[in-house]
ZAMARLO-178801 format. One record per residue (C-alpha): residue in one letter; z, y, x. Coordinates in steps of 0.2 Angstrom, whole numbers, padded with zeros to 4 digits, always signed. Layout:
BEGIN
aZYX
...
//
This chain:
BEGIN
m-0366+0355+0490
v-0378+0342+0497
d-0389+0350+0510
t-0405+0353+0501
d-0419+0362+0510
r-0418+0380+0504
r-0437+0380+0501
a-0436+0365+0490
v-0422+0372+0480
a-0430+0389+0478
g-0446+0380+0473
v-0438+0378+0455
p-0450+0389+0445
r-0442+0405+0438
r-0454+0405+0424
g-0463+0392+0414
s-0458+0377+0403
y-0457+0364+0417
g-0443+0374+0427
g-0434+0378+0411
t-0434+0360+0406
a-0428+0354+0422
l-0414+0367+0422
v-0408+0362+0405
a-0409+0343+0409
l-0398+0346+0425
w-0384+0355+0414
l-0386+0342+0401
l-0383+0328+0414
a-0368+0337+0420
l-0361+0340+0403
a-0364+0321+0399
l-0355+0315+0414
a-0340+0327+0411
a-0339+0321+0393
r-0340+0303+0398
q-0325+0306+0410
a-0315+0315+0397
v-0318+0301+0385
a-0314+0287+0397
v-0297+0296+0400
l-0292+0300+0382
a-0298+0282+0376
r-0284+0274+0387
p-0268+0270+0379
p-0254+0283+0381
e-0244+0273+0393
e-0260+0270+0405
r-0265+0288+0406
f-0258+0302+0417
a-0248+0289+0427
d-0241+0303+0439
l-0233+0312+0424
a-0225+0296+0418
a-0208+0301+0426
w-0207+0315+0414
t-0213+0306+0398
g-0199+0303+0386
e-0199+0297+0368
r-0214+0299+0357
g-0224+0305+0372
v-0215+0321+0374
l-0213+0327+0392
e-0194+0329+0396
v-0186+0334+0412
s-0172+0321+0413
g-0166+0316+0430
p-0173+0318+0447
l-0192+0319+0449
y-0193+0306+0463
e-0182+0293+0455
g-0196+0282+0448
g-0207+0284+0464
t-0222+0288+0453
f-0222+0307+0455
t-0229+0312+0472
g-0231+0331+0471
t-0220+0345+0479
p-0205+0351+0470
f-0214+0368+0467
a-0227+0357+0458
g-0214+0350+0448
l-0206+0366+0444
a-0224+0373+0439
l-0225+0359+0426
r-0209+0364+0417
p-0218+0375+0404
l-0226+0359+0398
t-0210+0349+0394
n-0211+0353+0375
a-0229+0348+0373
a-0233+0332+0363
e-0243+0319+0373
q-0258+0320+0362
v-0259+0338+0363
l-0255+0338+0382
g-0268+0324+0385
v-0282+0334+0377
a-0277+0351+0385
w-0274+0343+0402
t-0291+0334+0402
l-0301+0349+0397
g-0291+0360+0409
t-0296+0348+0423
l-0314+0349+0418
l-0314+0367+0418
l-0306+0367+0436
v-0320+0354+0441
a-0334+0366+0434
a-0326+0381+0442
l-0325+0372+0459
g-0343+0367+0458
v-0349+0385+0454
v-0338+0392+0469
a-0344+0379+0481
v-0362+0383+0476
r-0359+0402+0479
a-0352+0398+0496
l-0368+0389+0502
p-0377+0401+0513
w-0395+0395+0509
v-0392+0395+0490
t-0397+0413+0485
g-0404+0420+0468
r-0398+0417+0451
t-0411+0404+0446
v-0407+0394+0462
r-0388+0394+0459
l-0391+0389+0440
a-0400+0374+0446
a-0388+0369+0460
a-0372+0372+0451
p-0374+0357+0439
v-0379+0346+0453
a-0363+0351+0462
i-0353+0348+0446
s-0361+0331+0443
l-0357+0325+0461
l-0339+0331+0459
v-0336+0322+0442
l-0344+0306+0449
s-0333+0306+0465
v-0318+0295+0467
p-0305+0309+0470
v-0310+0318+0454
r-0310+0302+0444
n-0293+0298+0451
t-0286+0315+0447
f-0291+0313+0429
h-0283+0296+0428
l-0266+0301+0436
g-0265+0318+0429
q-0264+0325+0446
t-0266+0344+0451
s-0276+0340+0467
i-0291+0351+0462
i-0280+0367+0460
p-0276+0368+0479
v-0294+0365+0484
l-0300+0378+0472
l-0287+0391+0478
a-0289+0388+0496
l-0308+0389+0495
c-0307+0405+0485
g-0294+0412+0498
l-0306+0409+0512
l-0321+0416+0503
y-0313+0432+0497
a-0301+0435+0512
a-0312+0450+0518
r-0313+0458+0501
a-0295+0456+0495
p-0284+0449+0510
r-0268+0450+0500
g-0274+0440+0485
a-0283+0428+0496
g-0267+0425+0506
a-0257+0422+0490
a-0270+0409+0484
v-0269+0400+0501
g-0250+0401+0501
l-0249+0395+0483
a-0261+0380+0487
a-0250+0375+0501
a-0235+0375+0490
i-0243+0362+0480
q-0251+0352+0494
p-0242+0357+0511
t-0255+0352+0523
v-0267+0365+0515
l-0256+0378+0525
l-0269+0374+0539
f-0279+0387+0531
a-0267+0400+0537
p-0271+0398+0556
l-0289+0398+0551
l-0288+0415+0543
w-0279+0421+0558
l-0293+0414+0570
t-0307+0423+0560
g-0298+0439+0561
r-0290+0439+0543
r-0272+0441+0550
r-0265+0450+0534
a-0272+0436+0523
a-0264+0423+0535
a-0247+0432+0535
v-0247+0433+0516
a-0252+0415+0515
g-0237+0410+0525
g-0225+0421+0516
v-0230+0415+0499
f-0229+0397+0504
a-0211+0400+0510
g-0207+0410+0495
c-0213+0397+0483
t-0203+0383+0493
v-0187+0393+0493
l-0189+0396+0474
a-0191+0377+0472
w-0175+0374+0483
a-0165+0386+0472
a-0171+0379+0456
m-0172+0360+0461
p-0161+0358+0477
s-0158+0339+0475
d-0177+0336+0472
s-0182+0347+0487
w-0170+0338+0498
t-0177+0322+0493
y-0195+0328+0496
w-0194+0338+0512
v-0180+0329+0521
h-0177+0312+0515
h-0196+0308+0513
v-0202+0320+0526
a-0214+0330+0516
g-0218+0316+0504
a-0222+0303+0516
g-0212+0289+0508
l-0217+0293+0490
g-0229+0284+0479
a-0238+0268+0484
p-0234+0260+0501
a-0240+0271+0515
d-0250+0257+0523
g-0260+0254+0508
l-0279+0257+0508
a-0277+0271+0496
n-0269+0281+0510
q-0283+0288+0520
s-0273+0297+0533
l-0270+0293+0551
h-0252+0288+0547
g-0259+0275+0535
l-0272+0269+0547
l-0258+0266+0561
l-0247+0257+0549
r-0262+0246+0544
l-0265+0242+0562
g-0248+0235+0563
l-0238+0250+0572
r-0221+0254+0567
g-0206+0264+0572
p-0204+0278+0585
l-0221+0273+0593
e-0231+0275+0578
i-0223+0292+0574
a-0226+0298+0591
l-0244+0293+0591
f-0247+0300+0574
v-0240+0317+0578
a-0250+0317+0594
l-0266+0312+0586
a-0263+0324+0571
a-0260+0339+0583
v-0277+0335+0592
v-0286+0334+0576
a-0279+0350+0569
v-0283+0360+0584
v-0301+0354+0586
a-0304+0355+0568
l-0297+0373+0567
r-0308+0379+0582
r-0323+0371+0575
a-0320+0378+0557
a-0317+0396+0565
r-0333+0395+0574
y-0343+0390+0558
a-0334+0403+0547
l-0339+0417+0559
d-0356+0409+0558
g-0357+0413+0539
q-0354+0394+0534
l-0338+0397+0524
l-0339+0381+0513
l-0341+0370+0529
a-0327+0379+0538
a-0316+0376+0522
a-0321+0357+0522
l-0318+0355+0540
v-0300+0361+0538
g-0298+0351+0522
c-0303+0335+0531
a-0291+0339+0545
a-0278+0341+0531
v-0283+0324+0524
a-0281+0316+0542
v-0265+0324+0547
s-0255+0321+0530
p-0242+0308+0530
a-0250+0302+0514
a-0268+0306+0509
w-0271+0297+0492
q-0288+0296+0484
h-0285+0311+0473
q-0282+0322+0488
q-0298+0317+0497
l-0310+0330+0489
w-0311+0340+0504
i-0322+0326+0512
l-0336+0328+0499
l-0337+0347+0502
a-0341+0343+0520
a-0359+0339+0514
a-0362+0357+0515
g-0365+0355+0534
r-0383+0352+0541
v-0384+0338+0554
g-0400+0333+0564
r-0415+0340+0572
r-0428+0333+0561
s-0431+0336+0543
g-0430+0317+0540
d-0413+0316+0547
r-0404+0330+0537
l-0401+0318+0522
v-0391+0306+0532
w-0374+0315+0532
p-0374+0321+0513
v-0380+0304+0508
f-0367+0295+0518
l-0353+0307+0511
v-0359+0304+0493
l-0359+0285+0495
v-0342+0285+0503
m-0334+0297+0490
t-0342+0288+0475
l-0344+0269+0478
d-0331+0255+0481
p-0329+0251+0500
v-0337+0234+0498
a-0353+0243+0493
l-0355+0252+0510
v-0354+0237+0522
p-0357+0218+0522
n-0342+0207+0518
l-0339+0203+0536
p-0323+0202+0546
l-0328+0214+0559
l-0336+0227+0547
t-0324+0226+0533
p-0311+0238+0541
l-0325+0251+0542
g-0328+0251+0523
e-0310+0251+0520
n-0306+0266+0530
a-0323+0275+0527
p-0315+0291+0519
l-0304+0294+0534
l-0319+0290+0546
a-0329+0303+0536
a-0315+0315+0538
l-0313+0313+0556
l-0332+0314+0559
a-0333+0330+0550
a-0317+0338+0557
c-0320+0334+0575
v-0336+0326+0580
l-0352+0330+0571
p-0362+0345+0579
f-0367+0354+0563
v-0382+0366+0565
s-0378+0384+0567
r-0387+0398+0557
t-0392+0406+0573
s-0401+0390+0579
p-0420+0390+0576
l-0417+0373+0568
w-0407+0380+0554
d-0421+0383+0542
r-0435+0376+0553
p-0430+0358+0558
e-0443+0347+0568
y-0455+0341+0555
s-0455+0322+0550
g-0466+0317+0537
p-0474+0300+0531
f-0481+0296+0548
s-0464+0296+0557
r-0451+0283+0559
p-0438+0285+0545
n-0420+0288+0551
l-0412+0271+0554
m-0394+0275+0548
l-0401+0282+0532
e-0412+0266+0530
l-0397+0254+0533
l-0386+0264+0521
l-0399+0263+0507
i-0403+0245+0510
r-0385+0240+0510
v-0381+0250+0495
g-0397+0244+0487
y-0392+0226+0489
w-0374+0229+0482
l-0382+0237+0466
y-0394+0222+0465
s-0379+0210+0465
l-0369+0221+0453
v-0384+0223+0441
r-0388+0205+0442
s-0370+0200+0439
l-0368+0212+0424
a-0385+0206+0416
p-0383+0197+0399
d-0377+0179+0402
g-0374+0172+0385
r-0376+0153+0387
e-0384+0150+0369
l-0397+0164+0372
a-0401+0159+0389
e-0403+0141+0384
s-0415+0146+0370
h-0426+0155+0382
g-0426+0140+0393
r-0432+0129+0378
q-0445+0143+0376
v-0451+0142+0394
l-0452+0123+0393
a-0462+0123+0377
a-0474+0135+0384
e-0476+0125+0400
e-0478+0109+0390
a-0492+0118+0380
l-0501+0123+0396
r-0498+0106+0404
l-0488+0114+0418
d-0471+0106+0415
v-0470+0098+0432
e-0451+0103+0436
h-0443+0087+0431
w-0454+0076+0440
l-0453+0086+0456
n-0434+0088+0455
h-0432+0069+0454
a-0444+0065+0468
v-0435+0077+0479
v-0418+0069+0475
k-0425+0052+0480
v-0428+0058+0498
g-0411+0063+0506
w-0418+0073+0521
l-0430+0082+0509
e-0416+0087+0497
e-0405+0094+0512
s-0420+0103+0519
m-0424+0111+0502
n-0406+0116+0499
l-0405+0125+0516
y-0422+0133+0514
y-0417+0140+0497
t-0400+0147+0503
s-0406+0154+0520
l-0424+0160+0520
h-0423+0171+0505
f-0415+0186+0514
l-0418+0181+0532
v-0437+0182+0531
p-0439+0199+0522
i-0426+0207+0532
s-0433+0201+0549
l-0451+0207+0543
l-0444+0224+0539
a-0435+0225+0555
v-0452+0221+0565
l-0461+0234+0554
y-0448+0247+0557
v-0449+0245+0576
r-0468+0242+0578
r-0477+0250+0563
p-0466+0264+0555
v-0480+0270+0544
t-0482+0253+0537
y-0463+0250+0535
r-0463+0265+0523
w-0476+0256+0512
a-0468+0239+0513
r-0450+0245+0510
t-0456+0255+0495
s-0465+0240+0487
l-0452+0228+0489
s-0439+0240+0481
f-0450+0243+0466
a-0453+0224+0464
t-0434+0220+0465
l-0431+0235+0452
l-0443+0227+0440
g-0435+0210+0443
l-0418+0217+0438
v-0426+0223+0422
g-0432+0205+0419
f-0414+0199+0421
w-0408+0210+0408
l-0422+0208+0395
y-0424+0189+0397
p-0408+0180+0402
l-0414+0162+0406
a-0405+0146+0409
p-0413+0137+0425
p-0418+0119+0424
r-0401+0114+0432
l-0391+0122+0418
m-0401+0115+0403
p-0390+0102+0395
g-0398+0085+0391
l-0414+0086+0400
g-0409+0076+0415
y-0412+0089+0429
i-0401+0087+0444
d-0393+0102+0453
t-0397+0097+0472
a-0385+0110+0479
h-0370+0110+0467
g-0370+0092+0459
p-0369+0088+0441
q-0363+0101+0430
d-0350+0099+0416
f-0359+0106+0401
d-0344+0103+0390
d-0335+0117+0401
p-0342+0134+0394
d-0340+0141+0412
f-0347+0126+0421
g-0332+0126+0432
v-0332+0139+0446
l-0351+0141+0447
t-0353+0155+0435
g-0339+0165+0444
i-0351+0167+0459
s-0365+0176+0451
n-0375+0177+0435
q-0383+0160+0434
y-0395+0165+0420
a-0404+0178+0431
a-0419+0167+0433
m-0434+0176+0426
p-0443+0182+0437
s-0440+0172+0452
l-0436+0184+0466
h-0436+0170+0479
v-0455+0167+0475
g-0458+0186+0473
w-0450+0191+0490
s-0459+0176+0498
l-0476+0183+0491
w-0472+0200+0497
c-0469+0193+0515
a-0486+0184+0513
v-0495+0200+0508
v-0488+0210+0523
v-0492+0197+0535
v-0510+0194+0530
r-0513+0213+0530
l-0505+0216+0547
t-0511+0202+0558
p-0529+0196+0562
n-0521+0180+0569
r-0527+0166+0558
w-0512+0154+0561
l-0500+0168+0556
r-0510+0172+0541
a-0510+0154+0536
l-0491+0153+0538
g-0489+0169+0528
v-0499+0161+0514
l-0490+0145+0515
y-0473+0153+0513
p-0473+0157+0495
v-0482+0140+0491
l-0467+0131+0499
t-0455+0143+0491
t-0462+0139+0474
l-0460+0120+0477
v-0442+0123+0484
v-0436+0132+0469
m-0443+0120+0457
g-0438+0104+0467
t-0420+0111+0468
a-0421+0114+0449
n-0417+0133+0451
h-0433+0139+0443
y-0447+0135+0431
l-0465+0137+0437
l-0467+0152+0425
d-0452+0160+0434
a-0463+0159+0450
v-0477+0167+0440
g-0465+0181+0434
g-0460+0184+0453
a-0478+0186+0457
a-0481+0198+0443
v-0467+0210+0449
v-0473+0210+0466
a-0490+0214+0461
a-0483+0228+0451
g-0472+0234+0465
l-0487+0235+0477
g-0496+0245+0464
i-0482+0257+0461
a-0480+0259+0480
a-0499+0263+0482
l-0498+0276+0468
w-0482+0283+0476
q-0491+0285+0493
r-0506+0293+0485
h-0497+0305+0474
g-0479+0306+0481
p-0473+0324+0487
a-0472+0319+0505
w-0489+0312+0506
r-0497+0326+0496
a-0489+0338+0509
a-0495+0328+0523
a-0513+0329+0516
e-0514+0348+0515
p-0527+0351+0529
a-0525+0370+0528
a-0506+0371+0528
g-0497+0361+0540
p-0478+0360+0540
a-0476+0376+0550
e-0487+0386+0539
r-0478+0379+0523
a-0462+0384+0531
g-0468+0402+0533
r-0474+0400+0552
t-0490+0400+0561
v-0497+0386+0572
p-0503+0394+0587
a-0521+0391+0593
g-0524+0375+0602
r-0508+0366+0595
t-0509+0351+0584
e-0501+0350+0567
p-0483+0346+0572
g-0479+0332+0559
k-0493+0320+0563
a-0494+0324+0582
a-0475+0321+0584
a-0476+0305+0573
a-0490+0299+0583
g-0481+0302+0600
k-0464+0295+0595
t-0470+0280+0586
g-0485+0275+0596
e-0496+0275+0580
t-0511+0285+0577
a-0509+0299+0565
e-0521+0293+0550
p-0527+0303+0535
v-0517+0300+0520
g-0532+0291+0512
a-0531+0278+0525
v-0514+0273+0520
a-0514+0277+0501
a-0517+0259+0495
g-0507+0250+0509
p-0505+0250+0528
p-0519+0259+0539
p-0534+0248+0540
e-0534+0250+0559
e-0517+0242+0559
a-0523+0227+0549
a-0538+0225+0560
a-0532+0227+0578
p-0518+0216+0586
r-0503+0225+0594
p-0499+0221+0612
//
């Protein structure tokens, strides 16, 4: 589903061991993720799985229809969905659990295969075999699918039915219409696909869809009149069922308005007006893309509109948003990844991973699925297949400025992952303290154990202690981020190298946290170190008060404070000829080393470890630039991007990648050899105006 360039997908070898191995690996990964999800569900206690079926569960885990469906408030499906579950009422819970889980897995696999077949740029059996496990893996990892497994919901069925109905409306209009109508009977807002069929000329399918929906609804009224009254009239199509409608799990316009504090007739009127606008705009756009041959995108846009206009759009009903990754957005090849990456992050990660924990930004993260749905349905200009940019976007290679939105997304999520991995690293006190004694013994043997003396010397000078505490807590992130911002604006080519080296260095640092949990000097009992920031620690308390609840206090080896400051020094020294700036750059890691030891946060050998991971990160970045795919492509003298895309560069024109990069960024396009081991030498030698 993610918009991968067709040539890149088609580049999977049809023959040869490498292509076959990669294909097998993709399918094994998809199977492993699916098996992990199934085990995660079945390993739960019976009372914690299939929460939405709990209203039907009687003694010994047997489903029994006793009393109204909506009496307990846990069942949120339509009466027809409840009617369809009746054949399961004699199944024991254990048998039902296994069958339900495996059936859901099969539905996910079928949806992934159908979605891949609907992508206009995925053609050929080999390419589809490679793309299908990628789509299935993304579906299994998404929050809607995980939520569906946990709740025992049927939300995948209407998505699959509606998508198949749109895809096969031309071949079998009656069957396609019946599929859409049945999907709408399970999830009413999916009925928006009926006007889409009408707008695209599939009027018979649209009429059948409406008739099947009405028939299923009437059948449910006849069989379950009380429940049907409760759902359609009392709760206005299920608006009051389940969790509170103003909860964050409800990513509809109705839920957003309630979270903003609107209530009563004003909120209802505003919701109806906004829903009508979203539905009309989304249908018009979807019809245009459907006629353009982008059926999966058209289905995703209508599905996103259905999410937005539903009275309640719970997490298991938001799968349509992920399918919108089928659309191509952006003129440059480097911009094409922004939209699918954004959607994958929104639909797989917790909202706190997307935006910093700031009052102004927190609502954006909390409502990110709704925001993504509205962007897809009403705003984003997806590239048409008739546009020259469809398969020939403007080339943006390693000499161009990266997309800012993509960089910000990856930096934010990267920091979240860094914090998560750091907090999950082994933090056993006994092991960490034993490693601390090992480090102290090694320093003593090398006559490097200066931390205790320096720590007590700092504490004796009040202003020096306060200055070091401020330095330790503020500059660690401020200086690298500021330096990256300057590089992005002034030196985009160098920015790529610097960002890559810092990322690899941080990744290696996380490996060190896992392999060697280490108690810093301030948490070593009986040695007399003073914690200048938090004060004396109660070592009789296994958790040291609230301190260990903030982060993993034993992630000390290597010191990334020192490592990141050394990275800053390397970048500054290589970029500027100014002696004073170079001197400040060299002084920065020296001061940082003194600060981390003076505040009793690190040993001297921690600083050595930080320097080692930065040196390794710089080396890996150099290898990546020399041998990475983007740089290899830019180094091909006889085949520029146009020729590699099957086009010919007219005589007298420059190769578009380097020329465009030089024109847009203000930098001279350099041969790859000039940047393989770091920033271009011209940049390091000449000051910028």
